[in-house]
N, C-alpha and C positions, 0 to 999 in steps of 0.2 A: 504495500499498498503505499500510496506519494507522499512524503513528511508534511505534515502541517504546513509546516515554513516553506517546503522550499513549490508545496503550492499556493499559498497564499500573502506570506509578509514579504520574499524577493521575485513576486509579482506586483502585488500591488499594495504594495511603499510609500506610494508621495505619498505629503506632504501639502495639505494645502494653505496652510498658515490661518491668519487673525486678520477682518476686514476693517475700516478708517471709521467704522464709525455703527457699532455690535446694539444690539439690542438683546434683552436676556427677555427669556420664556421658562416660565414656571409651570407646565404642563403637570394638568390633571391633581394637584396633588390636597386631597379632598380628607377626608375625618369617613371615608367607608372605607380606605387604609389603615386605619388606625385605631379600628372596631376591631375586639376578639372578637364579639357576636355579627360581622360582616364579614357574607363569602368571600370579601375583597380583599382584607384583613391580608398582613404583609409585614415583617423585618424591617419596617423602612426608617427607622429613625433619624437612623446618621443619616442617612442621603436627605430629610427635614432639615434637618441643622447643616450639611452642606450647602443645602441651596440657599435655607437662609442667609449663609456667613456672607455668600456669589451675592445674592441680594441687596446686602448692606456697602459692599463692596461695590458695586450697579449703580446704587445713590450718590453713593459718592464722586459718582465718575461722572454722570448727569448722566448718562445712558436711557433710555425706556425700557420700562419693565413691564410685558405683559402677562398678565396670569390666568389660563386656562378655566376652563368651570364646564359641566358637563351639564347640558340641562335639556327634561325632554318634559311632549308635555302630561297630560294622566294618564294617556294609554301606550303611551309609549310609539307613537303613530309617525315621530318627526327621527324615529333612530329607525328607521324603513330596519331590511337584512341586519345590518347591525345587534338590532334590538332586538331581533325576532332566534340569533344565532345565541347570542349569549346573555342566557341570565340572568347574570347578576347583572347586566344595567340598569334591573328593579331598582336599586342600591341610587339611583339617580331620576327619582322622579319626583314627582313636587311634598315635599314636605317635608323630605327623608332626610332628618339631619346628618345619616350619612353622604349626603350627593353635597350637604356646605362644607368649606376650607377648613386645612385642618387648623390643629390650634399653635399660633402665632401665627398663619400665614393671610389675615388680617391687610384686605386686602387697602395701600398708602389712595389720599385722593387724587395720585398722581398719578397708581398704575391703571393701566389698564383689562377689562374681562374682557376675554374673546370667552361667546358661551360657544358649545361646538358639541354634534350630536354621533358626530364617527370618529374613529384614532385616531384620525389629524389635525391639527390645529388650522392646515389652510384648508381644506375639504369641507363646501359651503358654507365659508367665513370672509370675513372682509381681509384677514389678514395682509395676507401681500398687498396688494395694494397700500391699506395702509403702510406697511412699514418702505413700500415704495419711498412713499407722500413722506416721513419723517426722516428720506435721506438715509435708510439703511442699508449696505449694503451686506450683512452675516446676520448672524445670527446663537445664542448663545445658550442649549441647550439644555436643560436640567428637568424635570419626571421622574413618573407614571406611569407606565408601568416600560417599563426600557423596551420591551417586548413587544407591548403593545401603543402605544398614542405616542413612546414618543423616537420611534425607532417610526412610528406611518409618520411623524410631523418632518424628522431626519430624513428621507427623500422626500415628502414633498419640499421644505426649505430647501433641497442644495437644487433639484425637480425645475422649483421660481427664479433659479438663479442664485441665492444667499451662499456667502462661507458661510460651512456650517459647522460647530464645534462641541462634541459632546464633550457633559461633565458624566465625570464617567460616578464618584465618586456622589454627587449630586442624580442623581436616576437609583432607582431602587427596583425591585421584582421582586413576586414570590415567591421565586426559586431561582438560585446560585447562577442555575447550569444555563437556564437561559437567558441571563439576565448578560452573566458572562458574553453566550455564546453570539449574543448580537451587539451587544463592542465591541467584540473581536469584529464583526461583519460592515456593520455603518464602519469602524475605519477603513475596511478593507475598498470601503466605494465607494459610500458617501460624504465620509467629514473624517472632521481629526477628533479622535478622543481622548482628552485631556485629562489632565488632574485639578483637583482642587486650584489645590495649589497655581498652578501654573494659570488658571481659568484669573484668581488675583492676581496672581503679580502682572497679569494683560490690564486688566481691567485700573492699578494699584498706578501704570506706567497713561494710561488718560487722562488721569490724572494732575502730573509732571509740570 
């Protein structure tokens, strides 16, 4: 069998780098992932803590911060086949506490909330033209889950022409295997997967 590094790392080995005007996305940090009684529960406290540190640095740097939130109508019809397929999405029906932002991620007045019904923060939303209107050429991605909405947003961000960085420490999943596998694949094909330290160094440099 071909060695993984020979098949991927030595083929997909290009680093794109950061842009000049980034936007930070915090994807679906919902209470559902922190409620042990919810089917979506995951051990992602460290991911949120990392995202909050990056958010603080982004605020100091003066770059746009966007929070995404999944919102459905009472019957889930706005979720179409995604809602039909993924039963745990009932956690995001109206009135459910599991659909609210996780503790510690209360939106600031100058932060933008993008509501979505599908995995990608770009699909069916105004995110792409909004970023273009703000002059953003790149995105820094954090969020939940790595194998789901983070990955979908990553692919669409690249497809829309934004330089894309995925902050590994600030992303999480319900199991380490899909988390690591999707980080590996995103780094190979769609984005630069970076550490929190790298992201903070970049953001701190924007304020110098």
